C-alpha positions in Angstrom: -35.1 -58.1 67.3 -32.6 -60.2 65.8 -30.4 -57.4 63.7 -28.4 -55.2 65.5 -30.1 -51.7 65.8 -33.2 -53.0 64.0 -34.9 -51.9 67.5 -33.6 -48.7 67.1 -34.7 -48.3 63.5 -38.4 -49.7 64.4 -38.8 -47.0 67.1 -37.4 -44.1 64.7 -39.9 -45.2 61.8 -42.7 -45.5 64.7 -41.8 -41.9 65.7 -42.1 -40.4 61.9 -45.2 -41.9 62.1 -46.4 -40.4 65.4 -46.0 -43.1 67.7 -43.6 -42.8 70.7 -41.8 -46.1 71.5 -38.7 -46.9 73.4 -35.8 -49.5 73.1 -34.7 -51.7 76.4 -32.4 -54.0 77.0 -28.5 -54.3 77.1 -27.8 -53.7 73.6 -31.0 -51.8 72.8 -32.2 -55.1 71.3 -36.2 -54.9 72.5 -39.0 -52.3 71.6 -40.8 -51.3 74.6 -44.4 -50.4 74.6 -45.5 -47.3 77.0 -49.4 -47.3 76.3 -51.3 -44.8 79.1 -54.0 -46.6 81.4 -56.6 -45.3 79.8 -56.6 -45.3 75.9 -59.2 -45.4 73.5 -59.7 -48.5 71.3 -59.4 -46.6 68.1 -55.9 -45.3 69.5 -55.0 -48.5 70.3 -55.9 -49.9 66.9 -54.0 -46.8 65.5 -50.5 -47.4 67.7 -50.2 -51.0 66.9 -51.2 -50.3 63.2 -48.1 -48.0 63.3 -46.2 -50.8 65.0 -47.3 -53.4 62.8 -45.7 -51.0 59.3 -42.7 -50.1 61.3 -41.5 -53.7 62.1 -42.4 -54.8 58.2 -40.4 -51.7 56.9 -37.3 -52.6 58.7 -37.9 -56.5 57.5 -37.9 -55.7 54.3 -34.7 -53.4 54.9 -33.3 -56.7 55.8 -35.2 -59.2 53.1 
């Protein structure tokens, strides 16, 4: 992610919406997804929607 702290902010927004993510990398600049090995398609779609909303929200803060 381009802005320092952006990955942490995205993970925080996702957590508030019910999706658990982690940061990774030397400076926590990477958002890490940890889906279970077996996940229902609807759950996967909802998780990706939450991630999309969290990233879009972070972009809105930067713009």
